[in-house]
C-alpha positions in Angstrom: -0.3 -0.1 0.2 1.5 2.8 -0.8 2.3 6.3 1.8 1.5 9.1 1.9 3.5 12.4 3.1 1.3 14.3 4.9 -0.3 17.6 4.2 1.2 19.0 7.4 4.4 18.4 6.7 4.6 19.1 3.2 3.4 22.5 3.4 5.5 23.3 6.4 8.5 22.2 4.0 7.4 23.1 1.3 6.2 26.8 2.2 7.5 29.7 0.3 7.9 27.5 -2.8 4.8 28.5 -6.0 2.6 26.1 -6.9 3.4 22.7 -8.6 1.9 19.6 -10.2 2.4 17.1 -12.8 4.0 17.5 -16.2 5.8 14.6 -18.8 6.9 14.5 -21.8 8.1 11.9 -24.3 9.9 12.2 -27.9 8.7 16.1 -29.0 9.4 18.0 -32.1 12.3 20.3 -31.6 11.5 24.2 -31.1 15.0 26.7 -32.3 18.1 26.6 -30.4 19.7 27.4 -26.2 21.9 30.3 -25.6 23.6 31.4 -22.9 23.5 27.9 -20.8 25.4 28.8 -17.3 24.5 29.0 -13.4 23.1 32.6 -12.1 22.4 33.3 -8.1 18.3 34.7 -8.4 16.1 35.7 -5.5 12.5 34.5 -6.4 9.4 35.6 -4.5 6.8 33.1 -5.0 3.8 32.8 -2.8 1.2 30.8 -4.3 -0.1 27.9 -2.5 1.4 24.6 -3.6 -0.6 20.9 -4.3 1.8 19.2 -2.0 -0.3 16.2 -1.9 0.3 15.0 -5.4 4.0 16.5 -6.1 5.2 14.4 -3.3 3.0 11.6 -3.5 4.7 8.0 -4.1 5.5 7.1 -7.2 4.8 4.5 -9.5 8.4 3.4 -9.2 11.5 5.4 -8.7 13.7 5.5 -12.4 17.3 6.2 -13.0 17.3 4.5 -15.9 20.8 3.7 -18.6 22.5 6.6 -20.5 21.4 7.3 -24.2 22.2 9.0 -26.5 20.1 12.4 -28.5 21.8 13.8 -32.0 25.1 11.8 -31.5 25.4 13.7 -27.7 25.3 10.7 -24.6 22.8 11.3 -21.7 23.7 9.4 -17.9 20.7 9.9 -15.8 22.4 10.2 -12.1 21.2 11.1 -9.2 21.9 15.3 -8.4 21.2 16.8 -5.5 22.9 20.5 -6.7 21.5 20.2 -10.1 21.5 24.1 -11.1 21.4 24.8 -14.8 20.2 27.6 -16.7 19.2 26.8 -19.8 16.5 27.5 -22.4 12.8 24.7 -22.3 9.8 24.8 -23.9 6.5 22.7 -23.7 5.6 19.7 -24.1 2.7 19.4 -26.5 -1.4 18.8 -25.0 -1.3 16.0 -27.3 0.9 14.2 -24.6 -1.9 14.1 -22.2 -3.1 10.9 -21.0 0.2 8.8 -22.0 2.1 7.3 -19.7 5.7 8.8 -18.5 8.8 6.9 -18.0 7.9 6.6 -14.3 5.0 5.0 -14.9 2.9 8.0 -14.4 0.5 9.8 -16.3 1.0 13.0 -17.4 -1.8 15.2 -16.8 -1.8 18.9 -19.1 -3.5 20.5 -15.6 -0.5 19.7 -13.5 2.7 21.5 -12.8 5.1 18.6 -13.8 7.8 18.5 -16.5 10.7 16.6 -18.5 14.6 15.7 -17.9 17.3 14.2 -19.7 19.1 13.2 -16.2 17.5 13.4 -13.5 15.7 10.8 -11.3 12.1 10.7 -11.8 10.7 12.2 -9.5 13.1 14.3 -9.1 11.2 18.2 -7.4 12.8 21.0 -9.1 12.0 24.6 -9.1 11.5 26.5 -12.7 12.0 30.1 -13.0 11.7 31.7 -16.1 14.7 34.5 -16.6 12.3 37.1 -18.6 10.4 37.8 -15.6 11.5 36.1 -12.3 8.0 34.1 -12.3 8.9 30.4 -10.6 7.4 27.8 -10.3 8.1 24.1 -8.6 7.3 21.2 -10.5 7.8 17.1 -10.0 10.3 16.1 -12.4 8.7 12.7 -14.3 9.6 11.4 -17.8 12.5 11.6 -19.7 13.1 14.9 -22.3 13.2 17.3 -24.3 15.4 14.8 -27.2 16.8 17.5 -28.3 19.7 18.9 -27.3 18.5 22.3 -27.9 16.3 22.8 -24.6 17.2 21.3 -21.2 13.3 20.9 -19.7 9.9 21.2 -21.0 7.4 22.2 -18.9 3.8 21.1 -18.7 1.8 23.9 -20.4 -0.1 24.5 -17.0 3.7 25.6 -15.4 4.6 27.2 -18.8 1.7 29.4 -18.5 2.3 29.8 -14.2 5.7 31.3 -14.8 4.3 33.9 -18.1 6.5 31.3 -20.8 4.5 31.1 -24.1 7.0 29.3 -26.2 10.9 28.8 -25.4 12.3 30.7 -22.4 15.5 30.9 -20.7 14.8 29.2 -17.4 16.7 29.0 -14.1 16.0 24.6 -13.1 17.0 24.5 -9.6 16.8 20.4 -7.8 15.2 21.1 -4.7 17.3 18.3 -2.4 15.5 17.5 0.8 12.1 17.3 -1.4 13.8 15.4 -3.3 14.5 13.1 -1.2 11.7 12.6 0.3 9.7 11.5 -2.5 12.5 9.4 -3.3 11.9 8.1 0.3 7.9 7.5 -0.4 8.2 5.2 -3.7 10.6 3.6 -2.2 9.2 2.8 0.7 6.1 1.8 -0.9 7.5 0.1 -4.2 10.4 -1.9 -2.3 9.1 -4.0 1.1 12.0 -5.9 1.0 14.5 -2.8 1.6 15.9 -2.9 4.4 17.0 -6.4 4.0 18.7 -5.6 0.7 20.8 -2.8 1.4 23.8 -4.6 3.6 24.2 -6.5 0.3 24.8 -2.6 -1.8 27.0 -1.8 1.1 29.5 -5.1 0.7 29.4 -4.2 -2.3 30.5 -0.6 -2.0 33.1 -2.0 0.2 34.7 -3.9 -2.0 34.8 -2.3 -5.3 35.3 1.2 -4.4 38.8 0.1 -2.7 40.1 -1.5 -6.1 40.0 1.7 -8.3 41.8 3.3 -5.6 44.6 0.6 -4.3 45.9 0.6 -8.3 45.8 4.1 -9.3 46.5 3.6 -13.2 48.3 6.3 -15.5 48.1 5.0 -18.4 44.9 2.4 -19.3 43.2 3.0 -22.5 39.8 3.0 -20.6 37.7 6.1 -18.9 34.6 5.5 -17.7 32.5 8.3 -18.2 30.0 9.6 -15.4 27.5 12.2 -16.7 27.6 15.2 -18.9 26.1 19.0 -17.7 25.5 22.5 -19.7 27.2 23.8 -16.0 30.8 23.5 -14.9 30.1 23.5 -11.0 28.0 20.7 -11.4 30.2 18.7 -12.8 32.9 19.8 -10.9 31.1 18.2 -7.7 30.7 15.5 -9.3 34.3 14.6 -9.9 34.7 15.7 -6.6 33.0 13.3 -5.2 33.7 10.4 -7.0 37.8 10.6 -6.3 37.1 7.0 -4.4 36.7 5.3 -7.3 39.6 6.7 -9.7 40.9 9.3 -11.5 38.2 12.1 -11.4 38.4 14.8 -14.3 35.8 17.2 -16.2 36.8 17.2 -20.1 34.9 19.8 -22.0 33.7 19.2 -25.0 31.7 22.1 -27.1 29.4 23.3 -24.2 29.0 20.2 -22.5 31.6 19.2 -19.5 31.8 15.4 -19.0 32.8 13.8 -15.9 34.4 10.8 -16.4 37.3 8.4 -14.1 40.7 7.9 -16.6 43.7 5.7 -17.1 42.3 2.7 -16.8 43.0 -0.5 -17.2 40.3 -3.7 -18.5 39.7 -4.6 -15.1 39.6 -1.5 -12.8 37.2 -0.2 -15.7 35.0 -2.9 -15.3 35.5 -2.1 -11.2 34.5 0.8 -11.8 31.7 0.3 -13.8 30.5 -2.7 -11.4 30.8 -0.3 -8.7 29.0 3.0 -9.6 26.5 0.5 -10.7 25.7 -0.8 -7.4 26.1 1.6 -4.9 25.6 4.7 -6.8 23.0 3.5 -9.0 24.4 4.4 -12.4 24.7 3.7 -16.0 28.2 4.7 -16.6 29.3 4.4 -20.4 32.7 3.1 -21.0 35.4 4.5 -23.6 39.0 3.0 -25.3 41.7 4.5 -26.1 38.4 7.9 -26.6 35.9 6.1 -28.5 32.7 4.6 -27.4 32.9 1.1 -26.8 29.8 -1.1 -24.9 30.0 -1.2 -20.9 29.9 -4.3 -21.0 32.0 -5.7 -23.9 35.1 -6.1 -20.9 
């Protein structure tokens, strides 16, 4: 039976946020091009009431997913509670109303929801329209947009809430506490055996994370890619956290910052991939001499 977070607790946690609902998207048509990616510090003054019960309700499943490509750019879904990026957002087509999202929810054009290429589903985030400073809190519950020129698409209701009539430059900030709450609510309602499974994961952490650290390679032909960001600060933060797995660095390619663990031989790369999957819930990619190969080929 799904566990619901009480309305009183949600209201207290999310006081001061803006309106919320659900949004989602599958493949969509491209709309123009993006510009001005980077991070900005904003002050928002959102005082509207929130649909907290919907916002933090358990989802059918907690979905991260595997690495995939959009127009030859690889995206690696990963949990990132420090996510803070600016870019172009679009609007989910209304004809997708009623379709299933990647985590099993149903897209409702009247809910405050959104899509993301890499954030876990569901994740709670604040989206601010940089043209007018208006912001809204959304439940990210679907993959997309499947074009490289946009970082997010919003439901028609969420877009209207922040004055979007078409593509707009936005800032997307993950709300860490709220995202953790909805994750726990979802896992608690769908994984009743989770306490028994946890010791296995912890044992794997001890075993696999020590292998790369114990043998620091300097000229291995393999690199393991963890994630790709438009914001360098987000990439730097992840690279710092991943040092336990090996020589984690940030590689800039075009306007993207890619976090990779480099200089690995085949044995080390296999250990790192297994550790990241088990300990971090990641779906890492693998490169051999700079070229993509199947992560399970070694």
